[in-house]
FISESE-840349 format. One record per residue (C-alpha): residue number from 1; residue in three letters; chain; x, y, z. Coordinates in pm, 1 decimal, padded with zeros to 6 digits, always signed. Example, Ala and Ser with C-alpha at 12.3 -4.5 7.8 and 13.67 -1.06 7.14 Angstrom:
<nodes>
[1, "ALA", "A", [+01230.0, -00450.0, +00780.0]]
[2, "SER", "A", [+01367.0, -00106.0, +00714.0]]
</nodes>
This chain:
<nodes>
[1, "MET", "A", [-00430.9, +13403.6, +04038.1]]
[2, "GLU", "A", [-00647.2, +13645.4, +04238.5]]
[3, "LYS", "A", [-00456.6, +13887.1, +04458.2]]
[4, "ILE", "A", [-00524.1, +13898.9, +04829.1]]
[5, "LEU", "A", [-00572.8, +14276.8, +04830.8]]
[6, "ASP", "A", [-00766.5, +14509.2, +04605.3]]
[7, "SER", "A", [-00664.0, +14844.5, +04766.6]]
[8, "ASN", "A", [-00396.1, +15006.0, +04973.2]]
[9, "GLU", "A", [-00599.1, +14941.8, +05290.0]]
[10, "PRO", "A", [-00498.8, +14634.7, +05492.0]]
[11, "GLU", "A", [-00761.1, +14362.0, +05437.8]]
[12, "LYS", "A", [-00909.2, +14239.2, +05767.7]]
[13, "ALA", "A", [-00882.7, +13864.7, +05821.3]]
[14, "VAL", "A", [-00935.4, +13582.3, +06063.6]]
[15, "ILE", "A", [-00684.4, +13297.0, +06064.3]]
[16, "ALA", "A", [-00729.9, +12939.1, +06167.4]]
[17, "GLY", "A", [-00525.6, +12620.8, +06201.8]]
[18, "LEU", "A", [-00579.0, +12254.6, +06286.9]]
[19, "SER", "A", [-00366.1, +12019.1, +06501.6]]
[20, "ALA", "A", [-00498.5, +11664.8, +06448.3]]
[21, "ASP", "A", [-00353.5, +11342.5, +06594.2]]
[22, "SER", "A", [-00382.6, +11182.1, +06251.1]]
[23, "MET", "A", [-00158.4, +11445.3, +06088.9]]
[24, "ASP", "A", [+00218.2, +11430.9, +06051.6]]
[25, "GLU", "A", [+00383.3, +11644.6, +06311.6]]
[26, "GLY", "A", [+00522.4, +11888.3, +06056.2]]
[27, "ASP", "A", [+00170.6, +11952.5, +05915.0]]
[28, "ARG", "A", [+00003.2, +12033.4, +06248.1]]
[29, "SER", "A", [-00065.6, +12392.0, +06339.7]]
[30, "THR", "A", [+00073.8, +12539.9, +06656.8]]
[31, "GLU", "A", [+00065.2, +12880.0, +06819.0]]
[32, "GLU", "A", [+00407.7, +12937.7, +06662.8]]
[33, "SER", "A", [+00293.2, +12843.1, +06308.6]]
[34, "LEU", "A", [-00010.7, +13076.3, +06354.8]]
[35, "ASP", "A", [+00228.6, +13354.8, +06455.9]]
[36, "GLU", "A", [+00413.4, +13289.5, +06132.2]]
[37, "LEU", "A", [+00086.0, +13277.2, +05934.3]]
[38, "GLU", "A", [-00002.0, +13617.7, +06081.1]]
[39, "ALA", "A", [+00334.7, +13750.2, +05970.6]]
[40, "LEU", "A", [+00276.5, +13608.9, +05619.7]]
[41, "LEU", "A", [-00060.8, +13782.3, +05614.5]]
[42, "GLU", "A", [+00095.2, +14114.1, +05713.4]]
[43, "THR", "A", [+00361.8, +14060.4, +05442.6]]
[44, "ALA", "A", [+00079.7, +14019.0, +05185.4]]
[45, "GLY", "A", [-00074.7, +14343.2, +05306.7]]
[46, "GLY", "A", [-00344.2, +14213.6, +05541.8]]
[47, "ILE", "A", [-00410.5, +14233.0, +05912.6]]
[48, "CYS", "A", [-00519.7, +13960.7, +06153.7]]
[49, "LEU", "A", [-00809.4, +14049.0, +06385.8]]
[50, "GLY", "A", [-00881.1, +13704.2, +06517.3]]
[51, "ARG", "A", [-00730.1, +13354.9, +06531.3]]
[52, "ILE", "A", [-00849.1, +13004.7, +06610.3]]
[53, "LEU", "A", [-00643.7, +12684.0, +06678.0]]
[54, "GLN", "A", [-00850.3, +12367.3, +06669.8]]
[55, "ASN", "A", [-00744.9, +12032.1, +06824.2]]
[56, "ARG", "A", [-00919.1, +11713.9, +06719.0]]
[57, "ASN", "A", [-00843.7, +11358.3, +06620.0]]
[58, "THR", "A", [-00881.5, +11398.5, +06247.4]]
[59, "PRO", "A", [-00968.6, +11680.1, +06002.0]]
[60, "GLU", "A", [-01344.1, +11725.5, +05948.0]]
[61, "PRO", "A", [-01402.1, +11628.2, +05577.3]]
[62, "ARG", "A", [-01626.2, +11925.5, +05486.0]]
[63, "THR", "A", [-01500.4, +12221.9, +05689.6]]
[64, "TYR", "A", [-01159.6, +12084.5, +05804.6]]
[65, "ILE", "A", [-01188.2, +12236.4, +06161.2]]
[66, "GLY", "A", [-01550.6, +12138.5, +06239.5]]
[67, "LYS", "A", [-01883.5, +12311.0, +06241.5]]
[68, "GLY", "A", [-01844.6, +12462.5, +06590.3]]
[69, "LYS", "A", [-01516.3, +12630.0, +06512.3]]
[70, "ILE", "A", [-01652.5, +12757.0, +06179.7]]
[71, "GLU", "A", [-01934.3, +12925.8, +06370.0]]
[72, "GLU", "A", [-01678.5, +13074.9, +06611.9]]
[73, "MET", "A", [-01477.2, +13205.1, +06315.2]]
[74, "LYS", "A", [-01786.4, +13354.0, +06156.6]]
[75, "ALA", "A", [-01866.5, +13545.1, +06481.1]]
[76, "LEU", "A", [-01511.3, +13672.4, +06498.1]]
[77, "ALA", "A", [-01524.9, +13784.5, +06134.9]]
[78, "GLU", "A", [-01858.0, +13959.2, +06170.5]]
[79, "GLY", "A", [-01749.5, +14130.6, +06487.8]]
[80, "ASN", "A", [-01442.9, +14276.8, +06317.3]]
[81, "ASP", "A", [-01575.1, +14342.4, +05966.7]]
[82, "CYS", "A", [-01341.1, +14082.4, +05814.7]]
[83, "THR", "A", [-01354.4, +13995.6, +05450.5]]
[84, "LEU", "A", [-01097.2, +13710.9, +05445.4]]
[85, "ALA", "A", [-01030.0, +13382.8, +05621.4]]
[86, "VAL", "A", [-00678.1, +13232.8, +05605.3]]
[87, "PHE", "A", [-00602.0, +12873.7, +05698.3]]
[88, "ASP", "A", [-00265.2, +12749.3, +05815.6]]
[89, "ASN", "A", [-00321.5, +12411.7, +05653.7]]
[90, "GLU", "A", [-00364.2, +12325.7, +05285.9]]
[91, "LEU", "A", [-00731.8, +12285.8, +05198.7]]
[92, "SER", "A", [-00898.5, +12093.8, +04915.5]]
[93, "PRO", "A", [-01109.5, +12283.4, +04660.4]]
[94, "SER", "A", [-01434.0, +12141.9, +04805.5]]
[95, "GLN", "A", [-01333.5, +12248.7, +05162.3]]
[96, "ILE", "A", [-01249.0, +12600.6, +05039.6]]
[97, "LYS", "A", [-01595.0, +12626.8, +04873.2]]
[98, "ALA", "A", [-01781.4, +12484.9, +05176.2]]
[99, "ILE", "A", [-01598.3, +12709.8, +05426.6]]
[100, "SER", "A", [-01649.2, +13015.2, +05201.9]]
[101, "ASP", "A", [-02022.3, +12938.0, +05178.6]]
[102, "ASP", "A", [-02050.8, +12894.6, +05557.1]]
[103, "LEU", "A", [-01845.2, +13205.9, +05651.0]]
[104, "GLY", "A", [-01956.7, +13433.7, +05369.4]]
[105, "LEU", "A", [-01589.9, +13522.5, +05318.8]]
[106, "ARG", "A", [-01316.1, +13459.2, +05070.4]]
[107, "VAL", "A", [-01099.3, +13171.5, +05187.3]]
[108, "VAL", "A", [-00731.3, +13110.6, +05112.6]]
[109, "ASP", "A", [-00491.0, +12852.5, +05252.0]]
[110, "ARG", "A", [-00120.7, +12894.2, +05350.6]]
[111, "SER", "A", [+00005.0, +12773.6, +05009.8]]
[112, "SER", "A", [-00211.1, +13030.5, +04826.3]]
[113, "LEU", "A", [-00088.8, +13306.4, +05060.0]]
[114, "ILE", "A", [+00275.9, +13220.3, +05002.9]]
[115, "LEU", "A", [+00218.6, +13210.8, +04628.3]]
[116, "ASP", "A", [+00055.7, +13553.9, +04648.4]]
[117, "ILE", "A", [+00362.7, +13693.0, +04825.7]]
[118, "PHE", "A", [+00600.1, +13526.7, +04581.2]]
[119, "ALA", "A", [+00408.5, +13675.4, +04287.1]]
[120, "SER", "A", [+00445.6, +14024.7, +04426.4]]
[121, "ARG", "A", [+00818.3, +13987.3, +04506.2]]
[122, "ALA", "A", [+00963.8, +13817.2, +04194.0]]
[123, "ARG", "A", [+01165.7, +14073.0, +03987.6]]
[124, "THR", "A", [+01370.8, +13881.9, +03733.8]]
[125, "LYS", "A", [+01237.6, +13692.3, +03435.8]]
[126, "GLU", "A", [+01348.1, +13365.5, +03597.8]]
[127, "GLY", "A", [+01182.8, +13446.6, +03929.0]]
[128, "ARG", "A", [+00852.6, +13534.7, +03751.7]]
[129, "LEU", "A", [+00866.9, +13218.3, +03543.8]]
[130, "GLN", "A", [+00910.0, +13005.7, +03854.7]]
[131, "VAL", "A", [+00629.5, +13173.8, +04044.8]]
[132, "GLU", "A", [+00390.7, +13151.1, +03753.1]]
[133, "LEU", "A", [+00469.2, +12783.9, +03704.1]]
[134, "ALA", "A", [+00395.8, +12721.7, +04078.6]]
[135, "GLN", "A", [+00072.5, +12914.1, +04055.0]]
[136, "TYR", "A", [-00057.6, +12715.9, +03756.1]]
[137, "LYS", "A", [+00034.4, +12387.0, +03918.9]]
[138, "TYR", "A", [-00151.6, +12497.5, +04231.3]]
[139, "LEU", "A", [-00452.0, +12606.0, +04029.3]]
[140, "LEU", "A", [-00489.9, +12305.8, +03799.7]]
[141, "PRO", "A", [-00638.2, +12056.0, +04054.2]]
[142, "ARG", "A", [-00856.9, +12330.8, +04200.6]]
[143, "LEU", "A", [-01037.0, +12435.1, +03885.5]]
[144, "THR", "A", [-01344.2, +12215.6, +03961.5]]
[145, "GLY", "A", [-01425.1, +12411.3, +04280.3]]
[146, "MET", "A", [-01365.4, +12749.8, +04116.1]]
[147, "TRP", "A", [-01600.2, +12759.3, +03815.4]]
[148, "LYS", "A", [-01978.0, +12784.0, +03835.9]]
[149, "HIS", "A", [-02021.7, +12749.6, +03460.6]]
[150, "LEU", "A", [-01909.7, +12386.1, +03434.3]]
[151, "SER", "A", [-02208.1, +12277.0, +03232.0]]
[152, "SER", "A", [-02175.5, +12550.8, +02962.2]]
[153, "GLN", "A", [-02076.6, +12405.6, +02627.3]]
[154, "THR", "A", [-01864.8, +12589.8, +02379.3]]
[155, "GLY", "A", [-02005.8, +12389.9, +02089.5]]
[156, "SER", "A", [-02380.1, +12439.3, +02144.3]]
[157, "SER", "A", [-02408.6, +12751.0, +01930.6]]
[158, "ALA", "A", [-02151.9, +12639.3, +01664.9]]
[159, "PRO", "A", [-02234.4, +12670.1, +01295.2]]
[160, "ILE", "A", [-02438.5, +12395.1, +01125.2]]
[161, "GLY", "A", [-02221.5, +12100.7, +01042.4]]
[162, "THR", "A", [-01977.5, +12166.7, +01322.6]]
[163, "ARG", "A", [-02206.6, +12110.2, +01621.2]]
[164, "GLY", "A", [-02125.0, +11834.6, +01860.3]]
[165, "PRO", "A", [-02103.7, +11764.5, +02226.5]]
[166, "GLY", "A", [-01843.8, +12037.7, +02257.3]]
[167, "GLU", "A", [-01632.8, +12062.4, +02568.6]]
[168, "THR", "A", [-01708.0, +12212.3, +02909.0]]
[169, "GLN", "A", [-01542.6, +12540.3, +03009.1]]
[170, "LEU", "A", [-01358.4, +12336.7, +03279.4]]
[171, "GLU", "A", [-01204.0, +12108.1, +03020.7]]
[172, "SER", "A", [-01106.7, +12407.0, +02806.1]]
[173, "ASP", "A", [-00942.8, +12579.4, +03100.3]]
[174, "ARG", "A", [-00756.6, +12265.4, +03202.7]]
[175, "ARG", "A", [-00624.8, +12229.6, +02844.8]]
[176, "HIS", "A", [-00512.0, +12591.4, +02848.8]]
[177, "ILE", "A", [-00340.7, +12564.9, +03181.8]]
[178, "ARG", "A", [-00157.0, +12241.2, +03084.1]]
[179, "ARG", "A", [-00029.0, +12420.1, +02770.7]]
[180, "LYS", "A", [+00094.8, +12703.3, +02989.9]]
[181, "ILE", "A", [+00270.1, +12465.4, +03223.8]]
[182, "VAL", "A", [+00446.8, +12291.8, +02934.7]]
[183, "LYS", "A", [+00555.3, +12628.6, +02792.8]]
[184, "LEU", "A", [+00685.3, +12758.1, +03129.8]]
[185, "GLU", "A", [+00873.6, +12434.5, +03193.3]]
[186, "GLU", "A", [+01040.3, +12464.4, +02851.9]]
[187, "GLU", "A", [+01151.1, +12820.2, +02931.0]]
[188, "LEU", "A", [+01283.4, +12714.4, +03266.5]]
[189, "ARG", "A", [+01484.1, +12438.3, +03100.3]]
[190, "GLU", "A", [+01656.8, +12706.2, +02895.7]]
[191, "VAL", "A", [+01738.4, +12890.4, +03216.2]]
[192, "ILE", "A", [+01890.1, +12569.2, +03356.5]]
[193, "LYS", "A", [+02098.2, +12524.8, +03038.5]]
[194, "SER", "A", [+02237.0, +12879.4, +03077.0]]
[195, "ARG", "A", [+02312.8, +12811.2, +03444.1]]
[196, "GLU", "A", [+02501.6, +12492.7, +03357.0]]
[197, "THR", "A", [+02715.3, +12676.2, +03100.9]]
[198, "GLN", "A", [+02806.9, +12938.3, +03363.5]]
[199, "ARG", "A", [+02867.4, +12663.8, +03621.9]]
[200, "ARG", "A", [+03103.7, +12470.0, +03393.3]]
[201, "LEU", "A", [+03307.4, +12781.6, +03332.6]]
[202, "ARG", "A", [+03338.7, +12845.0, +03704.1]]
[203, "GLU", "A", [+03445.4, +12483.3, +03774.3]]
[204, "LYS", "A", [+03695.1, +12486.5, +03489.6]]
[205, "ASN", "A", [+03849.5, +12805.7, +03632.2]]
[206, "ASN", "A", [+03846.0, +12651.2, +03983.7]]
[207, "ILE", "A", [+03635.2, +12931.3, +04133.7]]
[208, "PRO", "A", [+03482.4, +12797.5, +04452.9]]
[209, "VAL", "A", [+03103.2, +12864.8, +04503.5]]
[210, "ILE", "A", [+02941.2, +12941.1, +04835.4]]
[211, "ALA", "A", [+02560.4, +12924.9, +04878.8]]
[212, "LEU", "A", [+02372.8, +13104.2, +05149.5]]
[213, "VAL", "A", [+02073.6, +12903.2, +05283.6]]
[214, "GLY", "A", [+01838.4, +12969.8, +05571.1]]
[215, "TYR", "A", [+01488.6, +13030.9, +05701.1]]
[216, "THR", "A", [+01307.3, +13331.4, +05554.5]]
[217, "ASN", "A", [+01404.7, +13659.9, +05727.7]]
[218, "ALA", "A", [+01716.7, +13503.8, +05886.9]]
[219, "GLY", "A", [+01934.5, +13776.7, +05737.6]]
[220, "LYS", "A", [+02092.1, +13615.7, +05428.5]]
[221, "SER", "A", [+02061.0, +13929.2, +05211.6]]
[222, "THR", "A", [+02201.7, +14152.2, +05483.9]]
[223, "LEU", "A", [+02498.7, +13912.6, +05522.7]]
[224, "LEU", "A", [+02554.7, +13907.8, +05146.7]]
[225, "ASN", "A", [+02558.7, +14292.8, +05147.4]]
[226, "THR", "A", [+02801.8, +14305.1, +05440.6]]
[227, "LEU", "A", [+03039.5, +14048.8, +05285.5]]
[228, "THR", "A", [+03037.4, +14185.6, +04924.7]]
[229, "GLY", "A", [+02876.3, +14534.5, +04921.9]]
[230, "ALA", "A", [+02613.7, +14393.5, +04692.1]]
[231, "GLY", "A", [+02365.9, +14664.7, +04769.6]]
[232, "ILE", "A", [+02066.8, +14430.1, +04772.6]]
[233, "GLN", "A", [+01753.4, +14576.5, +04927.8]]
[234, "ALA", "A", [+01713.0, +14391.1, +05265.8]]
[235, "GLU", "A", [+01415.6, +14459.6, +05488.4]]
[236, "ASP", "A", [+01279.7, +14296.1, +05803.6]]
[237, "ARG", "A", [+01002.4, +14097.0, +05626.8]]
[238, "LEU", "A", [+00933.9, +13746.9, +05511.7]]
[239, "PHE", "A", [+01050.1, +13645.5, +05162.9]]
[240, "ASP", "A", [+01220.4, +13977.5, +05098.7]]
[241, "THR", "A", [+01452.7, +13806.0, +04842.7]]
[242, "LEU", "A", [+01326.9, +13564.0, +04575.5]]
[243, "ASP", "A", [+01562.8, +13617.6, +04290.1]]
[244, "ALA", "A", [+01900.7, +13451.2, +04326.4]]
[245, "THR", "A", [+02194.7, +13692.4, +04344.9]]
[246, "THR", "A", [+02558.5, +13595.7, +04293.8]]
[247, "ARG", "A", [+02855.7, +13820.1, +04384.8]]
[248, "ARG", "A", [+03232.2, +13783.1, +04396.4]]
[249, "LEU", "A", [+03370.5, +13757.4, +04750.8]]
[250, "ALA", "A", [+03727.7, +13840.1, +04849.3]]
[251, "VAL", "A", [+03764.5, +13596.0, +05135.5]]
[252, "SER", "A", [+04128.7, +13686.4, +05191.1]]
[253, "GLU", "A", [+04424.1, +13820.1, +04983.0]]
[254, "SER", "A", [+04482.1, +13473.8, +04843.1]]
[255, "CYS", "A", [+04128.7, +13336.8, +04828.4]]
[256, "ASN", "A", [+03836.0, +13448.3, +04618.7]]
[257, "ALA", "A", [+03495.9, +13284.6, +04572.2]]
[258, "LEU", "A", [+03147.6, +13342.3, +04433.3]]
[259, "ILE", "A", [+02865.2, +13366.5, +04684.9]]
[260, "SER", "A", [+02501.1, +13325.1, +04604.2]]
[261, "ASP", "A", [+02186.9, +13412.0, +04798.8]]
[262, "THR", "A", [+01889.1, +13177.9, +04773.7]]
[263, "VAL", "A", [+01518.5, +13200.4, +04845.2]]
[264, "GLY", "A", [+01433.6, +13158.7, +05211.1]]
[265, "PHE", "A", [+01272.9, +12840.5, +05338.3]]
[266, "ILE", "A", [+00967.6, +12819.0, +05560.3]]
[267, "ARG", "A", [+00748.1, +12560.0, +05733.2]]
[268, "LYS", "A", [+00500.8, +12388.9, +05501.6]]
[269, "LEU", "A", [+00658.5, +12544.8, +05188.0]]
[270, "PRO", "A", [+00434.6, +12410.7, +04905.3]]
[271, "HIS", "A", [+00606.7, +12125.0, +04721.4]]
[272, "HIS", "A", [+00510.0, +12266.8, +04377.4]]
[273, "LEU", "A", [+00685.1, +12590.1, +04481.5]]
[274, "VAL", "A", [+01000.9, +12401.3, +04575.6]]
[275, "ASN", "A", [+00982.2, +12215.8, +04247.4]]
[276, "ALA", "A", [+00931.3, +12534.8, +04050.2]]
[277, "PHE", "A", [+01237.6, +12690.3, +04216.4]]
[278, "LYS", "A", [+01454.9, +12388.2, +04143.8]]
[279, "ALA", "A", [+01634.8, +12585.1, +03876.5]]
[280, "THR", "A", [+01753.0, +12828.1, +04147.6]]
[281, "LEU", "A", [+01795.8, +12569.3, +04422.6]]
[282, "GLU", "A", [+01998.7, +12352.0, +04182.9]]
[283, "GLU", "A", [+02283.7, +12586.3, +04264.4]]
[284, "LEU", "A", [+02303.9, +12427.4, +04607.3]]
[285, "LYS", "A", [+02400.0, +12090.8, +04445.1]]
[286, "HIS", "A", [+02704.4, +12246.1, +04288.9]]
[287, "ALA", "A", [+02817.3, +12464.6, +04580.3]]
[288, "ASP", "A", [+03154.8, +12393.4, +04742.3]]
[289, "LEU", "A", [+03031.1, +12530.7, +05074.8]]
[290, "LEU", "A", [+02694.4, +12599.4, +05232.3]]
[291, "ILE", "A", [+02646.7, +12881.7, +05487.7]]
[292, "HIS", "A", [+02336.4, +12808.1, +05692.7]]
[293, "VAL", "A", [+02217.6, +13143.4, +05832.1]]
[294, "ILE", "A", [+02014.7, +13105.2, +06153.3]]
[295, "ASP", "A", [+01820.4, +13381.4, +06332.4]]
[296, "ALA", "A", [+01974.0, +13360.1, +06683.3]]
[297, "SER", "A", [+01717.3, +13605.5, +06815.4]]
[298, "SER", "A", [+01419.4, +13380.1, +06731.8]]
[299, "ALA", "A", [+01272.8, +13164.2, +07007.8]]
[300, "GLN", "A", [+01187.4, +12914.2, +06733.6]]
[301, "TRP", "A", [+01539.5, +12903.1, +06589.5]]
[302, "GLN", "A", [+01576.5, +12524.2, +06640.5]]
[303, "GLY", "A", [+01251.7, +12441.8, +06455.3]]
[304, "GLN", "A", [+01343.9, +12684.2, +06177.9]]
[305, "ALA", "A", [+01691.6, +12532.9, +06140.7]]
[306, "GLY", "A", [+01532.0, +12190.7, +06127.8]]
[307, "VAL", "A", [+01312.3, +12295.4, +05837.3]]
[308, "VAL", "A", [+01623.9, +12410.6, +05648.2]]
[309, "GLU", "A", [+01809.5, +12090.8, +05728.2]]
[310, "ASP", "A", [+01519.1, +11880.5, +05600.9]]
[311, "LEU", "A", [+01514.9, +12070.4, +05272.6]]
[312, "ILE", "A", [+01893.2, +12039.4, +05238.4]]
[313, "GLU", "A", [+01843.9, +11663.2, +05273.4]]
[314, "GLU", "A", [+01560.0, +11662.4, +05025.3]]
[315, "LEU", "A", [+01781.6, +11844.4, +04772.4]]
[316, "GLU", "A", [+02052.0, +11579.4, +04835.6]]
[317, "VAL", "A", [+02326.9, +11825.3, +04945.6]]
[318, "SER", "A", [+02376.8, +11703.2, +05303.1]]
[319, "ALA", "A", [+02731.2, +11590.6, +05220.7]]
[320, "THR", "A", [+02841.1, +11946.7, +05118.4]]
[321, "PRO", "A", [+03064.7, +12116.5, +05377.0]]
[322, "ARG", "A", [+02868.2, +12359.4, +05592.0]]
[323, "ILE", "A", [+02907.2, +12647.2, +05833.2]]
[324, "GLU", "A", [+02627.9, +12736.8, +06076.1]]
[325, "VAL", "A", [+02608.4, +13116.8, +06110.1]]
[326, "PHE", "A", [+02401.2, +13240.0, +06405.7]]
[327, "ASN", "A", [+02301.3, +13586.9, +06301.4]]
[328, "LYS", "A", [+02147.4, +13885.2, +06485.3]]
[329, "CYS", "A", [+02362.8, +13818.0, +06795.5]]
[330, "ASP", "A", [+02341.9, +14191.0, +06869.1]]
[331, "LEU", "A", [+01974.4, +14171.8, +06950.9]]
[332, "PRO", "A", [+01834.8, +14141.0, +07300.7]]
[333, "GLY", "A", [+01743.9, +13779.1, +07375.2]]
[334, "ALA", "A", [+01990.5, +13640.0, +07119.0]]
[335, "GLU", "A", [+02179.6, +13400.7, +07343.6]]
[336, "ILE", "A", [+02515.7, +13257.3, +07255.1]]
[337, "ARG", "A", [+02386.1, +12950.0, +07074.4]]
[338, "PHE", "A", [+02676.2, +12859.6, +06846.6]]
[339, "HIS", "A", [+02919.1, +12586.3, +06939.0]]
[340, "GLY", "A", [+03179.0, +12362.1, +06779.4]]
[341, "GLU", "A", [+03422.2, +12411.4, +06489.8]]
[342, "ASP", "A", [+03157.5, +12468.8, +06223.2]]
[343, "SER", "A", [+02953.9, +12747.3, +06380.9]]
[344, "VAL", "A", [+03005.0, +13116.9, +06447.0]]
[345, "GLY", "A", [+02802.4, +13397.4, +06597.0]]
[346, "ILE", "A", [+02771.1, +13722.1, +06401.3]]
[347, "SER", "A", [+02563.8, +14033.5, +06346.5]]
[348, "ALA", "A", [+02542.6, +14096.6, +05968.1]]
[349, "LYS", "A", [+02395.8, +14438.3, +06049.4]]
[350, "THR", "A", [+02679.8, +14564.1, +06275.5]]
[351, "GLY", "A", [+02969.3, +14355.5, +06134.0]]
[352, "GLN", "A", [+03025.0, +14172.9, +06464.1]]
[353, "GLY", "A", [+03198.5, +13834.8, +06399.1]]
[354, "ILE", "A", [+03245.2, +13889.2, +06020.2]]
[355, "GLN", "A", [+03625.3, +13846.5, +06031.9]]
[356, "ALA", "A", [+03588.3, +13521.6, +06228.8]]
[357, "LEU", "A", [+03337.2, +13397.4, +05956.6]]
[358, "LEU", "A", [+03577.3, +13490.6, +05676.4]]
[359, "LYS", "A", [+03858.1, +13301.2, +05843.5]]
[360, "MET", "A", [+03633.0, +12997.9, +05880.7]]
[361, "ILE", "A", [+03527.2, +13022.2, +05512.0]]
[362, "GLU", "A", [+03890.6, +13033.0, +05398.8]]
[363, "GLU", "A", [+03975.4, +12719.6, +05611.3]]
[364, "LYS", "A", [+03677.7, +12531.4, +05474.1]]
[365, "LEU", "A", [+03745.6, +12623.1, +05106.2]]
[366, "SER", "A", [+04111.6, +12526.7, +05141.3]]
[367, "SER", "A", [+04007.4, +12170.0, +05220.3]]
[368, "VAL", "A", [+03711.9, +12116.1, +04992.1]]
[369, "SER", "A", [+03888.2, +12022.1, +04667.4]]
[370, "LYS", "A", [+03974.5, +11648.1, +04659.9]]
[371, "LYS", "A", [+04259.8, +11480.8, +04478.9]]
[372, "THR", "A", [+04081.9, +11165.5, +04360.9]]
[373, "THR", "A", [+04149.5, +10854.8, +04152.1]]
[374, "LEU", "A", [+03864.3, +10747.1, +03927.8]]
[375, "ARG", "A", [+03809.8, +10432.1, +03720.9]]
[376, "ILE", "A", [+03587.9, +10481.2, +03416.5]]
[377, "PRO", "A", [+03474.6, +10174.2, +03212.4]]
[378, "TYR", "A", [+03544.0, +10202.4, +02841.4]]
[379, "ASP", "A", [+03172.2, +10195.6, +02769.3]]
[380, "LYS", "A", [+03141.7, +10516.9, +02971.2]]
[381, "ALA", "A", [+03445.5, +10683.9, +02806.0]]
[382, "GLY", "A", [+03236.1, +10994.8, +02732.7]]
[383, "LEU", "A", [+03270.7, +11084.1, +03102.9]]
[384, "VAL", "A", [+03640.8, +11140.5, +03056.5]]
[385, "GLU", "A", [+03570.9, +11443.4, +02841.2]]
[386, "ARG", "A", [+03330.9, +11576.4, +03111.5]]
[387, "LEU", "A", [+03602.7, +11533.4, +03375.1]]
[388, "HIS", "A", [+03846.9, +11730.0, +03161.6]]
[389, "ARG", "A", [+03588.9, +12004.5, +03121.8]]
[390, "ASP", "A", [+03469.1, +12017.9, +03485.3]]
[391, "SER", "A", [+03782.1, +11948.6, +03686.0]]
[392, "GLU", "A", [+04157.6, +11951.8, +03688.4]]
[393, "VAL", "A", [+04278.9, +11616.7, +03546.6]]
[394, "LYS", "A", [+04641.2, +11542.9, +03651.2]]
[395, "ASP", "A", [+04698.8, +11202.6, +03478.8]]
[396, "VAL", "A", [+04519.9, +10954.1, +03249.6]]
[397, "ARG", "A", [+04609.7, +10585.0, +03223.0]]
[398, "TYR", "A", [+04444.7, +10344.2, +02973.6]]
[399, "LEU", "A", [+04431.9, +10004.1, +03154.7]]
[400, "GLU", "A", [+04266.9, +09677.6, +03083.5]]
[401, "GLY", "A", [+03896.1, +09710.2, +03143.6]]
[402, "TYR", "A", [+03893.7, +10073.9, +03244.0]]
[403, "ILE", "A", [+04044.1, +10426.5, +03216.1]]
[404, "GLU", "A", [+04213.2, +10541.5, +03536.9]]
[405, "LEU", "A", [+04242.2, +10918.6, +03606.7]]
[406, "ASP", "A", [+04393.6, +11126.5, +03882.0]]
[407, "ALA", "A", [+04196.5, +11455.2, +03919.9]]
[408, "VAL", "A", [+04126.8, +11733.2, +04160.0]]
[409, "LEU", "A", [+03747.2, +11750.7, +04210.0]]
[410, "SER", "A", [+03535.9, +12018.2, +04375.1]]
[411, "PRO", "A", [+03263.4, +11871.0, +04605.4]]
[412, "GLY", "A", [+02990.6, +11927.8, +04344.5]]
[413, "VAL", "A", [+03183.6, +11739.6, +04074.6]]
[414, "TYR", "A", [+03286.5, +11469.7, +04328.4]]
[415, "GLU", "A", [+02925.5, +11399.9, +04410.4]]
[416, "ARG", "A", [+02840.8, +11360.4, +04032.9]]
[417, "PHE", "A", [+03125.4, +11113.1, +03976.9]]
[418, "ARG", "A", [+03113.8, +10937.2, +04316.6]]
[419, "GLU", "A", [+03031.5, +10594.8, +04175.6]]
[420, "TRP", "A", [+03351.2, +10594.4, +03961.2]]
[421, "VAL", "A", [+03581.0, +10693.6, +04251.6]]
[422, "ASP", "A", [+03842.5, +10433.3, +04349.7]]
[423, "GLU", "A", [+03797.3, +10427.6, +04732.3]]
[424, "VAL", "A", [+04109.6, +10217.0, +04785.0]]
</nodes>
C-alpha cells in the first residue's frame, strides 16, 4: 500500500470530516475527532494546514461532504501548497476518485491513515503479518477505483492456439490478493496455535495472566515498564506499541503473574484491522484480570474509555474482573476522576500510586480462581481431558447420565466451560 510520505519533509495536508443526521453517533465527525485525526496525521509524518467540519442531513453520494465544501477545501489546499487531503470518515473507492479529481490532490481516509501508521510501527513477524492482512482486506474492494488499465487483456497477445478472452488486470490483481489473504490467514493460524500451546502451559501451572487495555497513548507501555522494568520504548505518540509484549510481574512476595501489553484502541478503528489483530487480542479472552488504563489528563477521557469498553464487549470479555487505572494524574488538569473499589489513580511516569495498584491487583487475583462443580455428558467426555489439562481437577465422579467434576478454574477456563457448570 502506498505510503503517505515520500521524503523526510512533513507532507502538507487539509483534513475534513462529516457529521450527518443519518449517521450513527459513533461515526460522526466532531471537533474532537478532527483533533485526533490531526494527531494521527502528525504520527504518520504529515502536518495539517487546514480543516473542515461539514454538517448535513446525509452524506453526498459523490463527494461525501458536498460540492461547496470541496471547493472550500480546494482553496485551503491551494493557499497552503497542500498535496494531500485526509478524511475523518471512511470513503468508498468512487468517492476517493471523485474527490481526488475535484481537488487535484491525493485523498486518503481515516482507515488508510491508521493502516499506514500500523505498517510503519509493526516490528515482530506476527505484527507485520497482521498489518499486511488488514491492508490487503482494505485494498481488495477498492481495486476497481485504483486501476486505469481495467480493459487491458493479458491474453490478447498470447501465442496462437492459446488466445481467448483472457482476464482483465483487475481480475488478475483480485486473484493475486485473495491468494495473499489466504496465505496470511494460514500463517496467523500457526501463530494462534503457538499462543494456545503457551497459554495451556500457563493455565496448567496456575500462572495468572493480566492484560493491559486502553485507548492509544493512555500510557500502557510506560506502566508495563514501571511495573516490570520491561524496557519497552514508550513515547508520547499514537500507536507507539503494536506488538504484544508479555513480562513476569512480581505482584508481592507471594504472588506472581504474567502481564501483557496490547495494541491501543481508537475511535473508528477499522473492523478489518480489529479482525487482523484477533490473534493478539485473543489474549484478552484468556486473561484473569484486565487493567483498563485511562488517560486522566485528557478532556475526552470518558469518550475514550467508552470506546475501549465497547471493544471489550465486542471481544466478549466483559465478565473478566477489571481494574480502572487513571494514569497521568501528575499532569496539570488531571482531576481526581477515579472512584470506587475497582479504580485507582496513578502516574506510571513518576511511580505515584503504583503500590496501591499492586495491592489492588493482588486482591483481585486472590479471588479470581473459582472452585466449581461441572457436569459433562458422556457424549462430551473429551472435555474431561481438556479440564485436566487446563485446570486443577480435585475430584471426578462417574454418575448416571454425566461425569461430575470438582475443579478450580481460572476466569478464562470458566468462561469456556460455563455451559457445563452446575449452578446449584
